[in-house]
C-alpha positions in Angstrom: 45.5 70.3 45.7 42.6 71.4 48.6 40.6 74.0 48.8 39.0 74.6 52.2 37.6 77.8 52.3 33.7 77.2 52.4 33.6 74.5 53.7 30.8 73.6 56.3 31.8 73.4 59.9 28.6 71.6 62.3 29.8 71.1 65.9 27.7 68.9 67.6 28.2 67.9 71.9 25.5 65.8 71.9 25.5 62.4 71.5 23.9 62.7 67.9 24.9 60.0 65.0 26.3 61.1 62.2 23.0 59.8 60.3 20.6 62.3 62.6 23.9 65.2 62.2 23.5 64.5 58.5 19.2 63.9 58.5 19.0 67.3 60.2 21.6 69.6 57.9 20.8 67.6 54.7 20.0 70.8 53.5 23.2 72.8 54.1 25.3 69.9 52.8 24.0 69.3 49.6 23.6 73.5 49.0 27.3 73.1 50.1 28.2 70.2 47.8 26.1 72.5 44.8 28.3 76.1 45.7 31.7 74.2 46.0 31.1 72.2 42.8 30.0 75.5 41.3 33.1 77.2 42.6 35.9 74.8 41.5 35.1 72.0 38.9 36.8 74.3 36.6 40.0 74.6 37.8 41.5 71.5 36.8 44.8 71.1 39.3 42.1 71.3 41.9 41.9 66.8 42.2 39.4 67.0 45.9 37.4 69.5 47.9 36.6 69.3 51.5 32.5 70.3 52.3 32.0 69.6 55.0 33.1 69.1 58.5 30.9 67.3 61.5 32.5 67.5 65.3 31.5 65.5 67.9 32.8 64.7 71.0 34.7 61.9 70.2 36.0 62.8 66.8 36.1 64.7 64.0 34.1 63.3 60.4 35.7 65.5 57.7 33.7 64.9 53.8 35.6 65.4 51.3 35.3 65.2 47.7 36.9 64.5 45.1 37.2 65.4 41.4 36.1 61.6 39.9 33.0 61.7 42.5 32.2 65.6 41.5 29.2 64.1 38.8 27.1 61.8 40.8 27.6 63.9 43.9 25.4 66.3 41.7 23.4 63.2 40.2 22.3 62.6 43.9 22.1 67.1 44.6 19.3 66.8 41.2 17.5 64.0 43.4 17.7 66.1 46.5 16.5 69.3 44.8 13.9 67.3 42.4 12.4 66.2 46.2 12.1 70.0 47.7 11.0 70.7 44.0 14.5 73.4 43.8 14.1 73.3 39.9 16.6 75.8 39.6 19.1 74.2 41.3 18.6 70.6 39.2 18.9 72.3 36.0 21.8 74.8 37.1 23.5 70.6 38.2 22.0 69.6 34.8 24.4 72.1 33.0 27.2 71.7 35.4 27.5 67.8 34.8 27.0 69.0 31.0 30.5 71.1 31.6 31.8 69.3 33.4 31.9 66.4 30.8 33.3 68.9 28.0 36.1 69.7 30.2 36.9 65.5 30.4 36.4 65.4 26.6 38.6 68.5 25.9 40.9 67.3 28.4 41.1 63.7 27.4 42.1 65.0 23.4 44.8 67.6 24.2 46.3 65.1 26.4 45.8 66.8 29.7 
């Protein structure tokens, strides 16, 4: 099941590379990763979320996170938010990682 509701859309008409676009918008992207994981991680029906769609002149690129990448993505968010000194967001990430790990234990114990 996909959640596409809050996917961030970035449109570019110039010849910027995906890497350049990422560098310019990484704060928005990390904030959106955090927001979307927070909104969706407790719903075990959702196996992946679309985080951002980057449209360039030549094609569209969609960054999608699968459930098994939520923790790794939150760890990358922590690294980013530490660099920008947004420690409250780091704590939100840590709390979600703990809750996701707890959900994993509970669902594997129950055979889900």
